[in-house]
N, C-alpha and C positions, 0 to 999 in steps of 0.2 A: 406763570412760567411762559405764557404765549404773548403777553403785551409787548407792544413796539417800545422803543426807548423813551418816546416823547411821553408817552402814558405812564410809563415806569417813573420818570422824573416827577411827573406831577403826582403820581400816588405817594412817591417818598415824601415830597415837600408836604402833602395833606398829613400823611401820618405823622411827620416831625411836627407839625403844628398842633396835633392833637396831645402828642407826648410833652409839646413846651406851649402850654397856652399862655404862659407870660411873655414871651418875646413876640405872640401875636398881638396881646393887648397893649403893648407898649408903644406900637406904632400910633401916629397922630392922623387925624383927617381935618382936612382945609375945607372950610365952607366958602364956596363964591357966592357971587352976586346973584349967580342963577339959581341958587339953593334956598334963597331967601324964603320962599314958599314953605319949605319945610321946617322953617324956624318956629319954636313954639311962641315968640312973640309976633310972629307976622299977622299983618291984618287979615280977617276973615272976609272974603268976598260976599257981596250981598247976594242972597237967594232971590231967584226970580220969584215975584208975588203971583200966586194962584187965585185969581177973582173968583172961581167957579165955587159954588157951596159944597161943602162936604159932605160925603155920603154917609149915612148914618151905618153904624158897625153891623146892625142886624140885617140891614139891606145887602150889605155886601156878603155877610155869610150866606143869606138866601141865595143871591144872584149865583154864587159859585154851586150850588147844589139844586139849581131849578130843574136839572134833567134827572135827579133822583128825589122827588117830592114823596115817593112813597115809601122812603127809608125814614123810620121816625128820628125826630131831631136829637134825643139824647144818642143814638147811633152814629148819627152825622158827626155831632161835636166830638165824640169819644175817637172816632176814625181820623178826624182832622187833628186831634191832638196827638194821636199815634204817628200819623204821618209826619207831622211838624217834628216829633222827638226823632223819628228816623232818619230824618234829613241831616242830622247831627248839629254839631255846634256852629256859631258863624265863622269861627277861625277854626277849620279842620286842622289836624297835625299830621304829618307823614312821619310813621312810627320808624326809627332808626336805632340800631343796637349801639349803644355807648360800652365798649368793650371795659370789662373788669380788668384791672392791672395793664393797660394799654402798652407799657414797655414790654412786657413779656408776651403780650399775643401780637404785636407788632415786629418783634424781633426776626422771624423767619422772612417777612417781607422785606425789611431793611437789610438783612444779610444777603438776600438773594439779589437784590438791587444794586448793591455796592459792589458785590462779586462777579456778578454777570449782567452787566448794564445793557448789552447790546440784544437787540431782538434774535438776530440769526443765531446767536449762541444759545439762547433759551430755548430756541425751536429744537437744536440738536440735542440739548440736556434732555428735554422732554421725550425726544425720539428713545434716546438711549435708556432713559428710566422705564418707559413703558416696555420697551424689549426686555430689561431686566426682570420685569415683572413677569412678562409671557414665558420666557425662557426658564426661570426659576420655578413657575407654577408648572410647566411642562415636565421638567426633570424629577420633581417631586412626585407628580402623577405617574410617570413612567416606571418609577422606583417601585410603586406599588403594584404595578402590572407585571413586571418582570420577575416576582418573588413567589408565584403560584405553582411553581413545578412540584409534584409530589411523586417521590420514588415508586416506581412500578405502576403508576397510575396516569402518569402525563400531567399536561398543563390543566389546571382546575377550570371547570367551566363556570361562568358568573350566572347566578341565578339571583331573583328579587326575593324580597322577604315573603311573598305570599306564594312561592311556588310549591306545590304539591306532586305527588305521584298520583293522587285519585282526583279524578276531573270534577268540578263543582257539578250541582245538580245530578242528572243521571247521564252524564257525559260520558262514563264508561260502559254503558250498555247493560243489556241483561247478563246478570252474573260477574259484571266487570270485564267481558273480554276484550273490551276495546282498550283496556290498561294493562294487559298482560304485556310481558311476563311478570308472575307475581313473586318469583324467587330467582334465585341464583344470578342476580345481576346487581349492578351498580355503576358509580361513578365517582369521580372526582369533583367536588363542588367549590364554590368560594360565595361567601355571602358579605353583603354590605354591614355597616354599623347600624346599630338602633333598630334590630329586628324585633326586639323584645316588645316594642311599642306598636307594631304592626299588628290590628285587631279585626275580628269580623264587627261587621257594622250593623248585621241584621241576625235575628236569632238563627243559630245553627243547631240542628239536630244532632245529638249524641244520645243513642239508647232513647230513654225517658227523659233525658235531660235537654236543655237549650242552652247554648253558649253564646253570649252576647257581651261585645265591647271587652273582649280579652282575646290574646293570642289563640288560635286553634291549635294546640298540642295537647295530644290524646295519649297518654302511657308515659312512659320514661321510666328511669331506674326507682327503685325502692326508696322509702321516705329518708333512709339515712344519708346524710349528705356526703358521706366519705365514699360511698358507693357508687362507682362510675359505671360499674358492669350492669349488664342486664337492662340497657336503656334501650327498650322496645318501644316503637311508636306506631299507631296505627297509621294506614297509607294515606288518611285524607288531610294528616297533620302537616302543618308548615314546616318544610324541611329546615330552614334558617332558624325558625322559633325553636325547633325540636334540638337542633344543635347548640343554640345558647343555652336550653334547659338541660342538656346533658353535659354541657362545659366543653365541648368540641371547639366552638369558636366563642369570641368574646362580644358581648353586646355594644361595648365602647369602640373597639375598633375593627369589628368584624372577624375575618379569617376563613380558612378553607379547612376541608376534611374529605372524607371518603364515606359514602353512603351506600348501604348494601340491603337489597330486598331479601327478606327470609320468609316469604309466604304467610300462610294462614298462622295466626298467633290468637291468644284469648286471655282475658282478664288482664287490661292494662292498668297499671298503677298509676295513681294520681299522687303527685308531689310538687312541693315548691321549691324551685331551685333557680338561683342566679337570675331574680327577679322574675320569674314566670311561675305561675302555678297550673300546672297540666291538669286535664280532665281524666278520670277514671272512667273505665268500660269495663263492664262485668261479663262480656260475652265475646264471641269470635268475630274476626274481620278477615277477608281472603287475602289482602295485602298489608305486610308490614316491613317496617324497615328498622335497621340500627346503624351503628357508626363503626367502622374500623378504625385500629389504631394507626395513625398516619401524621407523619411530621410535615408541617407547612409554614414557612415564615411570612407569608402573605398576611397583610392586614389592609383595612380600609384607611386610605389616605386622607379623609376628609378633615380630620383636625389639623395636620401640618399644613394641607393646602388652604385652610381657613386662616391660618397664623400667617401664611405668605400673604394673602389678599389683604387681611387687617393691617399688616406692617405696611406694605406699599401703598394701600389706599389712605391711611393715616398721614404718611408724609407726603403724598401728594395734596392731602387737604391743608396741611399746614402751611406749605409754600404756594399755593395757589391762590390768586386773588380774581381770576376770571371766572365768572359764573358759568359760562358754556363750557370752558376747558374742565372746571371741577364737576359740574352735572354729568356731562355724556361720559368723561372718563370713569368716574365712580359707577355709573348706570351700568357700563359695559362690563367691567371688573366684577360688580356683584354678581351680574347676570350669569355670567360664565362660572363664577365659584358654586353659585347654587345649582346651576344645572349639570355641572360636572363631578362636583364634590359632595357639598353638604345636604343637598336634597333631590339627587337626580330621579327622573322617571325610570320605570322598570325598563332594563335593556339586557340585551344578551352578549353584545361585543362593544367595545368603545365607538369604531366607527359608525354603526347605528345611532348610537347616543349623540355623537357629535352632528350627524346628518339631521336628526330631530330637531336639535337645540339650534341649529342654522336656520331651519324652517320656520321657528318660533321668533328668532332673534331679528329678522329683517322687520316685519311688521311692528315688532316691539320698539326698535329704534325711531320708527315713524311716530308711535304713540309717546315716546320720550320727547321729541320734539314738540309734540301738542301739549305735553304737560309743561316742558319749559317756556314756551312762548305764550301760550293761551290760558294756562291754569296756574299761573302765580309762581312758578318755581323761579323764573328770572326775576320778578320782583322783589322775591325774599331774599335773594343771594346777592343781587346788584348792589355794590358799593360795600358790602359787608367785609370788615377788616378785622373782626374778632376772629382770628383764625383759630384759638384752641376751643372757644365756645361753638364754633361753626363744626369742628371735628368733633366734639363730644356730643353735641345736641343734635346737628342734622345728621352726620355720618355714623354715629353710635346708635341713633335711633333707626336709620336705614339699615344698619347691620342686624339690629333687633327685629325688625319687620321681615328682613329677607329669611331669617332663621326661626321663622314662625313654627316650624316642625319641633323646635326645641324650646324656644322661649315663650310660647302660649300652649305649650302641649298639656299643661296641668288644667286648662280650661276644659271642662267636660261637655264640649259641644264639638262632634266631629263634622256635621254638616247641618247648615241654617235652613233646614226643613222640618215642617209641621210633625212628620213622621218621627224624625229622630228626637226634636224636642219633647215629644210625648214619651218615648220610650227610654231615653238615656237618663240615668240618675243624676240628678244635680243639674240638668242642662237647663230647665226653667229658671232655678235660682241665678245661675251664672249669666244668663240672659238678662235677667232683671238687673243686676248689677252693672253689666255692660251698658245697658240703656241708661241708667242713672249717672254712669261716668261720661256718657256720651251728652247727655242734656247738660251737665255741669261745662263740659269743655266747648258747646255751642253757645251756651249763654256768654261766657267769656270773650268768645271769638266775635259775638255780635257787639259786645261793647267796643271792642278795639274797631270793628267796622265802621261803627257809628262815629268815633272819633276821627276816622279819616273820612267821613262824608261819603262812604261807600257803600252803605249797608242796604239802600233801597234798590240800588242795581243788582246786587247779589241775591236779595229776596225775590226779585223777578225771576232771576236765573233759577234759583232752586224752586222756585212756584212752578215754572216750566217743566223743570225735572220730576217734579211730584206729579204733575198731570200725566207725564209720561209713563211715570211708574204704576199710576192708577188705569191707564189704558192697557199696560202690560199685564196688570191683575185680572182685567175682565176680559181678555181675549179669550175664546173658546178653545179647548183642547190642548191648551199651553200652560204651562206653569213658570212663574218667576223664579229664578234662582240667583242670588246674589254671590257670586264668585270673590275670590280676594282681589283680583284686578278690576272688578265692577265696583266694589267698594271703595278702593284707592281712587278711582278715576271720579266716583260721585263726591266723595269728600275733600279732594285735593283742592279744588278752587276756594273753599273756606280757610285756606291756610297762606292765601296770597298777601303777606304783610311780613315786616321784618321785625318780629318779636322774637323774643327767646322760646315761648310756647309754640309760635307757628313753627319755628325751626324744627321743634321737636316733633310736632304734629305731621309736618310734611315729609320729614324724612322717614317716620314710620310708615305713612302711607307708601310712598315709593316703595319703600323694602317689600310692603305687602303686594304691590304690582309685580315687582321682580319675581318673588316667590310664587305667585300665582302663574304667570307666564312660564318660567323656567320649570317647574313641576308638573303643572297640569295642562298647560297650553291654554289655546283660545275656546275653552268650552263656551257653547251659547249661553247667553242668560235667558232665553225662552226655551225650555224644554218640554217634552212632552210627559204626561204622567208616566208612562211606560219607562221611559228613560231615567226619571228621577226614582221610580220604584225599585231599580236594581233587582236585587233578590229578595226582596221582601214579599210578604204574602201577597196574594193576588185578589184575595176576597171571594173566591169562588166556592160554589157549594161542595160541601163533604159528603163523601159516601156514607150511606147509612149500613153499617156491618151488623149482619144477624148474628146471634150468639153461635160460637164454632163448636164444632163435633169434635171432641177430643178422644182418642184411642192410645191408651196407655199398653205397651206390650213390654216383653222381657228384653227385647234386642232393639224393637224398633217401636217408636211412639209417632203418632200422626195429629195434626191439626188441620181441619177443614173449614173454610170461611165461605162463606155466601153474603149477599148483598142485594139490596132492593133496588129496583129500577132507578136509572138516573132521572134527575129532575127535568131535563130537557133534551131534545133530541140532539143537540150540537154535542153533547158528551156521548163519544161513541166508542169508549173503551176504559178500562181500569188498570191501575198500575198499583204493585204491591211491592213493599220494601220490606226485608227482612234484615235486621241489624244495619241499616242505613245503605242497604245493597238492593237495586232492583233485581227481583227473583222471577217476577211473574208480570206479564201483561196480556190482555186480551180485548178483541175486538168484537161488540156484541152482534154485528150484520156480517162478520167475516165467515165466509163459507168453511174455510180450514181452520181457523183460530178462534173459536167462540167457546170457550170453556165456561160452564156457568158457576164454577166454583174454584177454590184454590186449595190445594193441599200441601201442606209443609210436612217433611219427615225429619225426625230427629232420630240419629243412630246413638243409642247408649253404649257408649265406650267408657272404660274405667277413669274416673276422673274428669269425665266430660260433661257432667251435667251442669247445665248453667242456664241463665235466664236468655231469652230471644224477644226481640223486639219487633212489634209488625205496625207498618203504616199503610194507608190507602188512599188513593187519588183518582179522581176522574181524568179522563183523557179527551184531547180534542186533537185527532189526528196523531202525529208523533209526540205531541206536547202534553206533559202532565201539569195537572192544576194544583191547587194546594193539597198538602198530604195533611191526613188526620194526625194528632199526636199519638203516640205510639202506645198501643196495647201490649201487655207483656205475659209470655207463657213462662211461666215459672219453672225453675229447675225441678220442682216438684210435681210440675205437670197441670199447674192450676192455671186459669185464664184470668187476667185483670184487665177490665175494660179500660179504653182510652178516655183520656180527659176531654172534655168538650174544646173545640176551638182548633185553628189551623196549625201546623208546624212547617218549617222549612228544613231541606236537607242541603241547600247550597251554601258556600262559604262566598266570604266578601268580594263581588263582582271580579271573580279571578278568571282573567283573559286566557285565550289559547295559548299564549306565551308563558303563561303561569303553570301550565300543566305539561309535565315531561312527556316528551314522546309525541307531543301535539304540534 
C-alpha cells in the first residue's frame, strides 16, 4: 500500500508475467556479433600453459594443515570434507517462493494497483485503514469498560486472577491482624477471562496437603452441581478462581460480582465445578468469603478485540507487498492486542496498563528494527508475492506465537528451570519432545542454508552465541533463564530465507517475542538464584520439635510444644503456624519475648471438634525460613507427627498489588 507508482507498475508487470508465462517466452532474442563468444559453436580460447611442475596432492594437503600437525590425519581429512560440504554446491541457489495458484494470490496486488495506482492515494488509504483499526479497537474496548456498574455497589474494581484477601507468606502478621477486617466487609470486583488456568507454581500448604500446579481455590459449594448456595471459600483463595468455581463469573469471558467477608468458618468443601477442582480443608480459618447475588453485564472483551485485530491484520497482509510496512504494522498491532486484551499483565486500571505497555513498546520497536534489518525478516519477506501463503504461514504463525497462553497452554512446562522440570508432572517428557522437534527443524534449516552457500557464516554466528551462553552458565551467583523474547532472538536468524517452513518458523518466533515483552516485560536473562527461587523452599534447616504435652479437659484442651536449640547462631527465633496462620513467634535472646515453649488452647464447643495443623520454622530477624510439614492434633486429641521435609505456605509470587488493602 505504500509503494510509489513506478514500483507499483513494475510489480504489476512482474506479477502479470508470472501469471502469463507463455507471453514472456514468446519473445525472441537477437544475437549480435559481440555475443559470438557465448555461442556454443564459438572457438575456445587457448589456455595459458603453465610450465611449472604440478604439486603432488599429498603435499597440498599437508601444506594447508602444517600449523595443525598435532591433529591426527584422519581427523584433518574428515574436517576438511565437512568444511567442503558446508560451503555448499558450486552453484548456490537463492530460494524464492513460487506461489500456488498465482492468479488467486496475486489478485489483491493487481486489484489495488489498478484501482489506486498513485502513491499519494495509497498513503491516504493506509492512514484511513490504520485509523479504522485503532478506532474500532478502542470502541470495543471501551464498551467492555463501561458495563461494570453494579446496583448498590457502584463500579466494579478490576482485580487480577491471583488477587487474594490473605497475603502470601506471613504477610498478614501474627493472628492475621494486618489483613483485618475479617468480616462485614466486601466490594464489587471484576475478573478477566481465563482465570481457571492461573495456578500456583510451587507447593502451597493447606493443612497437611500441598497444592501445586492448580488454582488455589479452597472450599466452595457442596458437590451437588445445582447448588450455588453456601459457596464459602478460605481467605487465601484466589478470588477470581473462586468466582469461576462458584459460577459467579465465566472463565471464557470473565465478568464481575460482589464478594463479602464472613469471618471465621470451618470445614471447607472440596468440589469440582466449572473446570476447577477446589481443595477441601477440615478445620477453621479466621478469614472467609462468599459471593452476593448481584447482576453485572460486564465481560472480558479479549475475544471481540482479538477478532478485530485478526480481521484488520489479515486484510492488511493480503494487500501489502512492502515488507517493511507489513512487518512493522503487524508487529505494532499484535503487541497492543496482546498487551491490552489477550494476555495483559496484572493491572488495577486501564491508564496504568497503557503506561506500562508504552514503557515496554519503545524498546520493543527498536528490537523489531533489529529483527527486520539484521536477523533475516527483511530477507524472508522481500519480493514475496504469495499473499495468501504469507497471510496463512507468517501471520497465522505470528498470531499463534503471540497467543501462547492459549495455543501452548497444554504443554506441562510453566517455567524452563531445573526446579520446575523436576517437580512438574510430564515436564521432562514434554521437554524431550520439544528437543526432538527442534532438532528436526534445525537439520532441515541447515540443508536450506547449505543450498544457499550461507551455512558456514551462520555456523560461526551460532558458535559465538554458544560461547556466550556457556559464559553465562558459568558466571558465579547468576543463573541463565531463557525467556520468550530471548528464545525468539536466538532462533530468529535461522529463519532468514524465503521458504515456506521459514515463513512459519519466523512468524512463530516473532509472536513469541511479542507475547514475552507485552506480558512480562524485559526480564533479565541473568538472574540471581533468589529471584528464580520465588516462593519455593529455601533449603534451610528445620526445627526439631519435641513430643508435645497434651492436656484434655471438659471445656478446654491444651497442647504444648518445645524445641531443641537451633543449629546455628544465625537462627535467632522460631515461628509457629496453626492452620496456616502465624500464631506465635519468639526470639531466643529477647529480654521480653523469649518464651521457651508454645501452648495452644482448644475450646470445646458443641460441634466444633476438628483437626488442627501445626508447622514450625526458624527465623532470621523478621524473616521465617522453611516450615516443617504439618503435624496434626486430631479432633480426638491425639498428636500425629509431621512427615519429614519442608513445606511452604506462600502462593505463586503474589505481589502487593495482588493483596487487597495492600
